C-alpha positions, 0 to 999 in steps of 0.5 A: 467488532472482534479482532484477534488481541494481536497487532496485524504485522505488516510484513507485506508492506514495505518501507518509508521510501516507498511510500515517499516514492509512492507518493512522488509518483501520484502526485507527478511530483520532480523528485528534486522539488519536492513539495515537502508541506503537501508530501509531509500532510499526505505522509502523516495519513498514512501513519494515521491509517496505520495506526487505526487499523491496529497495523505493527508499522516500523519505527523507520516509519516514525523517524521518517515522519520525524524527518520530514517535519523537521525539513519542513520546519526548516523549510518555513525558515525565512530565506536569510535564515536557512542560508545562513544555518545550512549553508545555502544546502536545500533542507531537501538535498539529503533525502533525495539522495537517499530516494535516488539511491534507494530508487536505483536499487528498487529498479536492480531489484526489479530487473533481476526479479523479472529476469527470474521469472523469464529463465523460470518460464523458459526451462521446465524440469523433465517431462513438465509441460511449460505453462502457458497463460489463457488467451483471455487473460490480460496482463496485470500489475502487482499493486502498491500496498500504499495504493490498497490503502487508498482504496481503502480510505476511499470506501472508509470516507463514502461510509463516514458520510453516511453514519456516524465515525466512531465504530459500535460493538459488533459481532461481526470477526477477523474470521467473517472477513475471512469468510465473505472475501473468499466467498465473493472470490468462490468462482475463482475469478478476480473481483473488484475491491470495491465489491467485497463491501456491501453498499451501507456496510458499517464502518466496523465491519469495513475495517475488519475486511480490509484486515482480512484483505491484508492478512489474506495476502500475507498468506499468499491466498489471494493476491491484488492486481491491476490492468494499469498502473493506478487502475480499478484494483481487482482482489483474485484467489491464487492458484496454490492456495 
């Protein structure tokens, strides 16, 4: 496997609070009663994936990991010891307050973004015709980057069942990965994310192809969509690319 000497920037990634909200939504968890052991374990698995991919994620992800570990250790204390130390305040409460405030902020930002898109549809420049979506086009939602990591993890797990986990030297480069992705999109129709990988694909090539997907997203050449939340993940080429 031949990768560029640099790390891959996570410009398309959001922050640790986004990941926590994603995990809470995915597990259908009550925000006011977070099972801290489960969430910490899942959060750390995502960090392991990012490290394996040599992704240059921000230090705030590591800081949140430390916070989760601290809360987890405090939750493991006998209840009477916790009451003495914290005056009966739930160790998770500060995190819950952060998540609630951040979720409100995200909701407002999404509302403004929707309003902006609606305005763009209503007002066009003089002499321009408004663009209409093709009647057969299905509504889609932008895929959360963490859902994309989930899909990658499943493809990788399937590969590891069939072959050793260690990665052997492979001449398949990042440029080869980009060509693979774009060749699957040559008909300009969305394709299933899983179809980017050949049956029996080597683990090293799966990693390279996934990194190529991330780079093409960052460069706004492709985007990742779903017809429904947590539905099948599809890749499509952007018209401006």
